[in-house]
TORPA-4810 file (N, C-alpha, C, O; in nm, 3 decimals):
<nodes>
NODE_1_12.107_-13.071_2.782_11.994_-12.979_2.802_11.970_-12.955_2.951_11.936_-12.843_2.991_M
NODE_2_11.986_-13.060_3.033_11.963_-13.043_3.177_12.066_-12.950_3.238_12.034_-12.871_3.328_K
NODE_3_12.190_-12.958_3.191_12.294_-12.869_3.243_12.263_-12.725_3.208_12.276_-12.636_3.292_T
NODE_4_12.221_-12.700_3.082_12.184_-12.565_3.040_12.068_-12.514_3.126_12.070_-12.400_3.172_L
NODE_5_11.967_-12.598_3.146_11.851_-12.558_3.226_11.892_-12.526_3.369_11.843_-12.429_3.427_A
NODE_6_11.981_-12.606_3.427_12.027_-12.580_3.563_12.102_-12.447_3.571_12.077_-12.366_3.660_F
NODE_7_12.195_-12.426_3.476_12.274_-12.303_3.477_12.187_-12.179_3.454_12.205_-12.078_3.522_L
NODE_8_12.095_-12.187_3.361_12.010_-12.071_3.334_11.913_-12.045_3.449_11.880_-11.930_3.479_T
NODE_9_11.867_-12.151_3.513_11.778_-12.133_3.629_11.854_-12.063_3.743_11.801_-11.972_3.807_R
NODE_10_11.979_-12.105_3.766_12.060_-12.041_3.870_12.088_-11.895_3.833_12.081_-11.806_3.919_M
NODE_11_12.122_-11.870_3.707_12.147_-11.733_3.662_12.023_-11.648_3.678_12.030_-11.534_3.724_A
NODE_12_11.908_-11.702_3.639_11.783_-11.627_3.649_11.749_-11.595_3.794_11.707_-11.484_3.825_S
NODE_13_11.766_-11.692_3.881_11.740_-11.668_4.023_11.832_-11.559_4.076_11.789_-11.471_4.151_T
NODE_14_11.958_-11.565_4.037_12.053_-11.462_4.078_12.016_-11.325_4.025_12.025_-11.225_4.097_G
NODE_15_11.973_-11.320_3.900_11.932_-11.193_3.839_11.815_-11.132_3.914_11.813_-11.012_3.941_L
NODE_16_11.719_-11.214_3.948_11.599_-11.164_4.016_11.635_-11.115_4.156_11.582_-11.013_4.201_I
NODE_17_11.724_-11.185_4.225_11.768_-11.140_4.357_11.845_-11.009_4.347_11.821_-10.917_4.425_W
NODE_18_11.937_-11.000_4.251_12.015_-10.876_4.235_11.922_-10.761_4.199_11.938_-10.650_4.250_V
NODE_19_11.825_-10.786_4.111_11.729_-10.682_4.073_11.647_-10.638_4.193_11.622_-10.519_4.211_A
NODE_20_11.606_-10.732_4.276_11.531_-10.698_4.397_11.613_-10.614_4.494_11.563_-10.519_4.552_G
NODE_21_11.740_-10.652_4.510_11.828_-10.573_4.596_11.850_-10.433_4.539_11.859_-10.336_4.613_L
NODE_22_11.859_-10.423_4.405_11.872_-10.293_4.341_11.750_-10.206_4.366_11.763_-10.085_4.389_G
NODE_23_11.633_-10.266_4.361_11.509_-10.191_4.388_11.507_-10.141_4.532_11.468_-10.028_4.558_L
NODE_24_11.549_-10.226_4.623_11.555_-10.185_4.765_11.655_-10.072_4.783_11.627_-9.974_4.851_I
NODE_25_11.772_-10.085_4.720_11.874_-9.980_4.731_11.824_-9.849_4.670_11.845_-9.742_4.727_A
NODE_26_11.758_-9.858_4.554_11.706_-9.736_4.491_11.602_-9.670_4.581_11.600_-9.547_4.595_M
NODE_27_11.516_-9.750_4.641_11.415_-9.696_4.731_11.479_-9.626_4.850_11.434_-9.519_4.892_T
NODE_28_11.584_-9.686_4.905_11.655_-9.624_5.017_11.720_-9.493_4.974_11.716_-9.394_5.048_A
NODE_29_11.780_-9.491_4.857_11.846_-9.369_4.808_11.744_-9.257_4.786_11.767_-9.143_4.826_I
NODE_30_11.633_-9.290_4.722_11.531_-9.188_4.697_11.471_-9.140_4.830_11.441_-9.021_4.845_V
NODE_31_11.452_-9.231_4.923_11.401_-9.191_5.055_11.499_-9.096_5.123_11.457_-8.997_5.183_S
NODE_32_11.627_-9.126_5.115_11.728_-9.037_5.173_11.725_-8.902_5.104_11.739_-8.798_5.170_W
NODE_33_11.708_-8.902_4.972_11.703_-8.776_4.897_11.583_-8.691_4.943_11.598_-8.571_4.966_Q
NODE_34_11.468_-8.753_4.957_11.348_-8.680_5.001_11.367_-8.629_5.145_11.333_-8.515_5.175_V
NODE_35_11.419_-8.714_5.232_11.446_-8.673_5.370_11.543_-8.555_5.372_11.521_-8.457_5.443_F
NODE_36_11.649_-8.566_5.295_11.747_-8.458_5.289_11.688_-8.329_5.237_11.717_-8.221_5.289_G
NODE_37_11.606_-8.339_5.135_11.549_-8.218_5.075_11.450_-8.150_5.168_11.455_-8.028_5.186_R
NODE_38_11.359_-8.227_5.228_11.250_-8.165_5.302_11.276_-8.152_5.452_11.214_-8.067_5.518_Y
NODE_39_11.365_-8.232_5.508_11.390_-8.223_5.652_11.522_-8.149_5.678_11.529_-8.060_5.763_V
NODE_40_11.625_-8.187_5.605_11.757_-8.126_5.627_11.783_-8.004_5.540_11.881_-7.933_5.560_L
NODE_41_11.695_-7.979_5.443_11.712_-7.871_5.346_11.844_-7.881_5.270_11.900_-7.780_5.228_N
NODE_42_11.892_-8.003_5.253_12.016_-8.027_5.180_12.010_-8.166_5.119_12.034_-8.266_5.187_S
NODE_43_11.978_-8.172_4.993_11.966_-8.300_4.923_12.103_-8.345_4.875_12.180_-8.264_4.823_S
NODE_44_12.137_-8.474_4.891_12.267_-8.521_4.843_12.276_-8.511_4.690_12.181_-8.546_4.619_P
NODE_45_12.388_-8.464_4.641_12.403_-8.440_4.497_12.410_-8.568_4.416_12.379_-8.567_4.297_S
NODE_46_12.448_-8.678_4.477_12.469_-8.803_4.406_12.344_-8.889_4.397_12.340_-8.984_4.318_W
NODE_47_12.243_-8.860_4.475_12.131_-8.953_4.491_12.051_-8.975_4.363_12.014_-9.089_4.333_S
NODE_48_12.024_-8.870_4.288_11.942_-8.886_4.167_12.013_-8.973_4.063_11.952_-9.064_4.007_E
NODE_49_12.139_-8.946_4.037_12.213_-9.025_3.938_12.234_-9.169_3.985_12.231_-9.262_3.905_Q
NODE_50_12.256_-9.187_4.115_12.272_-9.323_4.169_12.143_-9.403_4.152_12.146_-9.520_4.114_A
NODE_51_12.029_-9.340_4.179_11.900_-9.408_4.164_11.874_-9.443_4.018_11.827_-9.552_3.987_A
NODE_52_11.905_-9.350_3.928_11.884_-9.377_3.785_11.974_-9.489_3.735_11.931_-9.575_3.658_L
NODE_53_12.099_-9.490_3.779_12.192_-9.596_3.739_12.145_-9.731_3.791_12.145_-9.829_3.717_T
NODE_54_12.106_-9.736_3.916_12.053_-9.861_3.971_11.929_-9.907_3.895_11.911_-10.026_3.870_L
NODE_55_11.843_-9.812_3.859_11.721_-9.849_3.788_11.751_-9.912_3.653_11.687_-10.010_3.616_M
NODE_56_11.848_-9.857_3.579_11.887_-9.918_3.451_11.928_-10.063_3.474_11.887_-10.152_3.399_I
NODE_57_12.008_-10.086_3.577_12.057_-10.220_3.604_11.945_-10.314_3.648_11.931_-10.423_3.593_W
NODE_58_11.865_-10.274_3.747_11.768_-10.371_3.799_11.654_-10.396_3.702_11.598_-10.506_3.701_F
NODE_59_11.617_-10.299_3.622_11.510_-10.322_3.524_11.557_-10.418_3.415_11.484_-10.511_3.379_V
NODE_60_11.677_-10.397_3.363_11.725_-10.485_3.255_11.752_-10.626_3.307_11.723_-10.723_3.237_T
NODE_61_11.808_-10.638_3.426_11.834_-10.771_3.481_11.705_-10.845_3.512_11.694_-10.965_3.485_L
NODE_62_11.607_-10.775_3.567_11.477_-10.837_3.594_11.408_-10.877_3.464_11.341_-10.980_3.459_A
NODE_63_11.424_-10.797_3.359_11.364_-10.832_3.230_11.424_-10.961_3.176_11.353_-11.046_3.123_A
NODE_64_11.556_-10.976_3.191_11.620_-11.099_3.146_11.569_-11.218_3.227_11.536_-11.323_3.171_A
NODE_65_11.562_-11.201_3.358_11.508_-11.308_3.442_11.364_-11.341_3.407_11.323_-11.456_3.412_G
NODE_66_11.288_-11.238_3.370_11.148_-11.259_3.332_11.134_-11.341_3.206_11.039_-11.418_3.192_G
NODE_67_11.227_-11.328_3.114_11.223_-11.411_2.993_11.246_-11.556_3.030_11.175_-11.644_2.981_V
NODE_68_11.342_-11.583_3.116_11.372_-11.721_3.155_11.258_-11.782_3.235_11.220_-11.897_3.213_R
NODE_69_11.203_-11.704_3.328_11.100_-11.757_3.417_10.959_-11.749_3.357_10.866_-11.811_3.409_E
NODE_70_10.943_-11.674_3.249_10.813_-11.665_3.184_10.714_-11.577_3.257_10.593_-11.597_3.242_G
NODE_71_10.760_-11.480_3.335_10.665_-11.392_3.403_10.652_-11.256_3.335_10.608_-11.159_3.397_F
NODE_72_10.691_-11.251_3.210_10.676_-11.129_3.132_10.530_-11.113_3.088_10.452_-11.208_3.094_H
NODE_73_10.496_-10.994_3.045_10.359_-10.968_3.000_10.334_-11.043_2.870_10.416_-11.039_2.778_I
NODE_74_10.221_-11.110_2.864_10.189_-11.189_2.745_10.038_-11.207_2.737_9.973_-11.236_2.837_R
NODE_75_9.986_-11.189_2.620_9.842_-11.209_2.599_9.826_-11.341_2.525_9.882_-11.360_2.416_I
NODE_76_9.750_-11.433_2.583_9.741_-11.568_2.529_9.606_-11.598_2.463_9.579_-11.714_2.432_T
NODE_77_9.523_-11.498_2.443_9.389_-11.523_2.390_9.395_-11.594_2.255_9.326_-11.694_2.234_A
NODE_78_9.477_-11.544_2.162_9.488_-11.607_2.030_9.555_-11.744_2.041_9.513_-11.839_1.975_L
NODE_79_9.656_-11.753_2.124_9.727_-11.880_2.143_9.633_-11.988_2.197_9.643_-12.105_2.159_E
NODE_80_9.542_-11.949_2.285_9.449_-12.045_2.344_9.343_-12.093_2.245_9.280_-12.196_2.267_D
NODE_81_9.323_-12.019_2.136_9.218_-12.054_2.040_9.267_-12.150_1.930_9.185_-12.205_1.857_M
NODE_82_9.397_-12.170_1.918_9.449_-12.252_1.809_9.492_-12.389_1.861_9.501_-12.412_1.981_V
NODE_83_9.519_-12.478_1.766_9.561_-12.613_1.800_9.705_-12.619_1.849_9.776_-12.519_1.845_G
NODE_84_9.748_-12.736_1.894_9.882_-12.752_1.951_9.995_-12.717_1.854_10.094_-12.657_1.895_P
NODE_85_9.981_-12.752_1.726_10.086_-12.722_1.629_10.103_-12.573_1.607_10.215_-12.522_1.605_G
NODE_86_9.992_-12.503_1.590_9.997_-12.358_1.571_10.045_-12.290_1.699_10.119_-12.191_1.693_A
NODE_87_10.005_-12.341_1.814_10.047_-12.285_1.942_10.200_-12.295_1.956_10.266_-12.201_2.000_R
NODE_88_10.253_-12.411_1.918_10.398_-12.432_1.924_10.470_-12.334_1.831_10.571_-12.274_1.869_K
NODE_89_10.419_-12.317_1.711_10.479_-12.224_1.614_10.472_-12.081_1.665_10.567_-12.004_1.647_A
NODE_90_10.361_-12.045_1.728_10.346_-11.910_1.782_10.446_-11.884_1.895_10.506_-11.777_1.904_M
NODE_91_10.463_-11.984_1.982_10.558_-11.968_2.092_10.701_-11.956_2.041_10.779_-11.874_2.090_R
NODE_92_10.736_-12.039_1.944_10.871_-12.033_1.887_10.893_-11.898_1.820_10.999_-11.837_1.836_I
NODE_93_10.793_-11.852_1.744_10.805_-11.721_1.679_10.822_-11.611_1.782_10.907_-11.523_1.765_T
NODE_94_10.743_-11.614_1.887_10.754_-11.513_1.993_10.892_-11.517_2.057_10.952_-11.412_2.083_A
NODE_95_10.944_-11.637_2.084_11.076_-11.649_2.144_11.186_-11.604_2.048_11.287_-11.550_2.092_D
NODE_96_11.167_-11.625_1.918_11.263_-11.575_1.819_11.267_-11.422_1.820_11.374_-11.362_1.814_L
NODE_97_11.149_-11.361_1.827_11.142_-11.214_1.831_11.208_-11.161_1.958_11.287_-11.067_1.952_V
NODE_98_11.177_-11.222_2.072_11.237_-11.178_2.198_11.389_-11.199_2.195_11.465_-11.114_2.241_V
NODE_99_11.431_-11.313_2.140_11.575_-11.338_2.127_11.644_-11.237_2.037_11.755_-11.193_2.067_G
NODE_100_11.578_-11.199_1.928_11.635_-11.097_1.838_11.646_-10.962_1.909_11.742_-10.889_1.889_A
NODE_101_11.548_-10.930_1.990_11.555_-10.806_2.069_11.671_-10.814_2.168_11.741_-10.716_2.190_I
NODE_102_11.691_-10.931_2.227_11.805_-10.950_2.317_11.938_-10.930_2.246_12.029_-10.867_2.300_G
NODE_103_11.949_-10.985_2.125_12.072_-10.967_2.046_12.092_-10.819_2.014_12.204_-10.768_2.024_V
NODE_104_11.984_-10.750_1.976_11.994_-10.607_1.947_12.037_-10.529_2.072_12.120_-10.438_2.062_A
NODE_105_11.982_-10.564_2.187_12.022_-10.499_2.312_12.170_-10.523_2.339_12.242_-10.432_2.380_M
NODE_106_12.215_-10.646_2.315_12.356_-10.678_2.340_12.447_-10.600_2.246_12.548_-10.543_2.289_A
NODE_107_12.413_-10.596_2.119_12.499_-10.528_2.021_12.496_-10.377_2.038_12.601_-10.314_2.055_L
NODE_108_12.378_-10.318_2.035_12.369_-10.172_2.042_12.394_-10.121_2.183_12.446_-10.011_2.201_W
NODE_109_12.357_-10.201_2.283_12.392_-10.163_2.420_12.542_-10.166_2.441_12.598_-10.080_2.509_G
NODE_110_12.608_-10.265_2.380_12.754_-10.270_2.387_12.818_-10.151_2.319_12.917_-10.096_2.368_G
NODE_111_12.761_-10.111_2.206_12.811_-9.991_2.137_12.792_-9.867_2.224_12.879_-9.781_2.231_E
NODE_112_12.677_-9.858_2.289_12.651_-9.745_2.379_12.752_-9.742_2.493_12.802_-9.636_2.530_L
NODE_113_12.782_-9.859_2.549_12.880_-9.867_2.657_13.017_-9.819_2.609_13.083_-9.741_2.677_V
NODE_114_13.057_-9.866_2.492_13.188_-9.827_2.438_13.194_-9.676_2.413_13.293_-9.611_2.447_I
NODE_115_13.088_-9.622_2.354_13.087_-9.479_2.321_13.081_-9.389_2.445_13.127_-9.275_2.440_R
NODE_116_13.026_-9.439_2.555_13.011_-9.355_2.673_13.109_-9.390_2.785_13.103_-9.330_2.892_T
NODE_117_13.197_-9.485_2.762_13.288_-9.529_2.868_13.377_-9.414_2.917_13.407_-9.407_3.036_W
NODE_118_13.418_-9.328_2.830_13.505_-9.217_2.868_13.434_-9.100_2.935_13.499_-9.009_2.985_G
NODE_119_13.302_-9.103_2.937_13.226_-8.995_3.001_13.206_-9.030_3.148_13.174_-9.144_3.181_H
NODE_120_13.224_-8.934_3.232_13.211_-8.957_3.376_13.083_-8.893_3.425_13.049_-8.781_3.387_V
NODE_121_13.012_-8.965_3.510_12.895_-8.907_3.577_12.951_-8.822_3.690_13.004_-8.876_3.788_I
NODE_122_12.942_-8.689_3.680_13.011_-8.601_3.776_12.975_-8.627_3.922_13.063_-8.627_4.008_P
NODE_123_12.849_-8.649_3.950_12.809_-8.663_4.090_12.849_-8.798_4.150_12.853_-8.812_4.273_S
NODE_124_12.879_-8.896_4.064_12.917_-9.029_4.114_13.066_-9.059_4.093_13.123_-9.141_4.165_L
NODE_125_13.126_-8.994_3.995_13.265_-9.024_3.962_13.282_-9.157_3.891_13.392_-9.211_3.884_G
NODE_126_13.172_-9.210_3.836_13.175_-9.337_3.764_13.158_-9.313_3.615_13.106_-9.210_3.572_L
NODE_127_13.204_-9.409_3.538_13.188_-9.402_3.394_13.040_-9.415_3.356_12.969_-9.498_3.412_S
NODE_128_12.996_-9.334_3.261_12.860_-9.345_3.211_12.841_-9.482_3.145_12.733_-9.540_3.148_R
NODE_129_12.948_-9.533_3.085_12.943_-9.667_3.024_12.911_-9.775_3.125_12.842_-9.872_3.094_G
NODE_130_12.961_-9.759_3.247_12.930_-9.855_3.353_12.782_-9.853_3.385_12.723_-9.957_3.415_L
NODE_131_12.721_-9.736_3.380_12.577_-9.725_3.406_12.498_-9.802_3.301_12.394_-9.861_3.332_A
NODE_132_12.547_-9.802_3.176_12.475_-9.869_3.067_12.517_-10.013_3.045_12.461_-10.080_2.959_Y
NODE_133_12.613_-10.062_3.120_12.665_-10.198_3.098_12.558_-10.306_3.118_12.569_-10.415_3.063_L
NODE_134_12.457_-10.275_3.197_12.348_-10.371_3.216_12.271_-10.403_3.088_12.216_-10.512_3.075_G
NODE_135_12.268_-10.309_2.994_12.195_-10.332_2.868_12.252_-10.447_2.787_12.178_-10.539_2.753_L
NODE_136_12.382_-10.446_2.753_12.433_-10.559_2.674_12.437_-10.690_2.753_12.417_-10.797_2.696_P
NODE_137_12.462_-10.682_2.884_12.461_-10.805_2.964_12.322_-10.868_2.965_12.308_-10.988_2.942_L
NODE_138_12.222_-10.788_2.992_12.084_-10.839_2.994_12.043_-10.884_2.855_11.973_-10.985_2.841_A
NODE_139_12.084_-10.811_2.751_12.051_-10.852_2.614_12.106_-10.988_2.580_12.037_-11.071_2.522_G
NODE_140_12.231_-11.012_2.617_12.290_-11.144_2.593_12.217_-11.254_2.668_12.196_-11.363_2.615_G
NODE_141_12.179_-11.225_2.791_12.105_-11.324_2.870_11.965_-11.346_2.814_11.915_-11.459_2.815_L
NODE_142_11.901_-11.241_2.767_11.768_-11.256_2.705_11.779_-11.346_2.582_11.694_-11.434_2.561_I
NODE_143_11.882_-11.325_2.501_11.902_-11.410_2.383_11.925_-11.555_2.425_11.868_-11.646_2.365_A
NODE_144_12.008_-11.577_2.527_12.034_-11.713_2.576_11.907_-11.778_2.630_11.878_-11.893_2.598_L
NODE_145_11.833_-11.705_2.711_11.711_-11.760_2.769_11.606_-11.789_2.662_11.531_-11.887_2.672_F
NODE_146_11.600_-11.705_2.559_11.507_-11.730_2.448_11.547_-11.855_2.372_11.461_-11.936_2.334_S
NODE_147_11.676_-11.872_2.350_11.725_-11.994_2.283_11.689_-12.117_2.364_11.647_-12.218_2.308_L
NODE_148_11.705_-12.108_2.494_11.668_-12.221_2.580_11.519_-12.253_2.567_11.481_-12.370_2.559_E
NODE_149_11.436_-12.151_2.565_11.291_-12.173_2.552_11.257_-12.236_2.418_11.170_-12.323_2.410_R
NODE_150_11.326_-12.193_2.312_11.303_-12.251_2.179_11.344_-12.398_2.179_11.270_-12.483_2.127_I
NODE_151_11.459_-12.429_2.235_11.505_-12.569_2.241_11.409_-12.655_2.322_11.382_-12.769_2.285_L
NODE_152_11.357_-12.602_2.431_11.258_-12.676_2.511_11.131_-12.699_2.431_11.073_-12.808_2.436_E
NODE_153_11.088_-12.599_2.358_10.965_-12.611_2.278_10.984_-12.715_2.169_10.896_-12.798_2.145_E
NODE_154_11.099_-12.712_2.103_11.126_-12.807_1.995_11.140_-12.950_2.046_11.107_-13.045_1.975_L
NODE_155_11.189_-12.965_2.169_11.204_-13.101_2.226_11.075_-13.152_2.287_11.071_-13.264_2.338_S
NODE_156_10.971_-13.071_2.284_10.842_-13.115_2.338_10.821_-13.079_2.483_10.717_-13.112_2.541_G
NODE_157_10.916_-13.011_2.542_10.901_-12.967_2.681_10.863_-12.819_2.678_10.950_-12.732_2.681_Q
NODE_158_10.736_-12.792_2.671_10.691_-12.652_2.666_10.739_-12.578_2.788_10.722_-12.627_2.899_A
NODE_159_10.799_-12.460_2.770_10.846_-12.381_2.884_10.729_-12.351_2.979_10.618_-12.317_2.936_P
NODE_160_10.755_-12.364_3.105_10.650_-12.341_3.205_10.645_-12.194_3.240_10.720_-12.147_3.325_A
NODE_161_10.555_-12.121_3.175_10.536_-11.982_3.209_10.455_-11.973_3.337_10.372_-12.059_3.366_D
NODE_162_10.480_-11.869_3.411_10.404_-11.847_3.533_10.278_-11.771_3.496_10.278_-11.648_3.491_K
NODE_163_10.171_-11.844_3.471_10.044_-11.782_3.434_9.978_-11.725_3.558_9.973_-11.789_3.663_D
NODE_164_9.930_-11.606_3.545_9.860_-11.539_3.654_9.712_-11.540_3.620_9.671_-11.494_3.514_V
NODE_165_9.633_-11.591_3.712_9.489_-11.599_3.688_9.422_-11.471_3.726_9.300_-11.459_3.713_A
</nodes>
């Protein structure tokens, strides 16, 4: 269990860093697009598609990291009103649902990648499937991170969510 926790923590940290760098890159691209449009009167043709592709990647990767780190949106009012046994069951159920969504993202996102791999984004010259590849990767990681949270809950080590006051 400690090895899994170490590996997933490292993966999550990496995901969050990559997502942050993607956000910075997207901001730079959009800034260049705005500068080009309003100052140079010539907007780069690739900027919009590049920003959208980066956004797909950094949002899905950050979502996966958020599942592992517990900084996703969550309302705990009902959970706080029940006893420890019901709270544990609620957390496991929530993690099962999130894990199932991760599996669905992995399966259907993978199908989307396969179906769009032959399509090229004209302004970038990249496969449309490459743009969507973040969906199945993040889905698989979400499923893994949810499984880890369930195993921690069952072993009595409640996952440490980052509660915001």
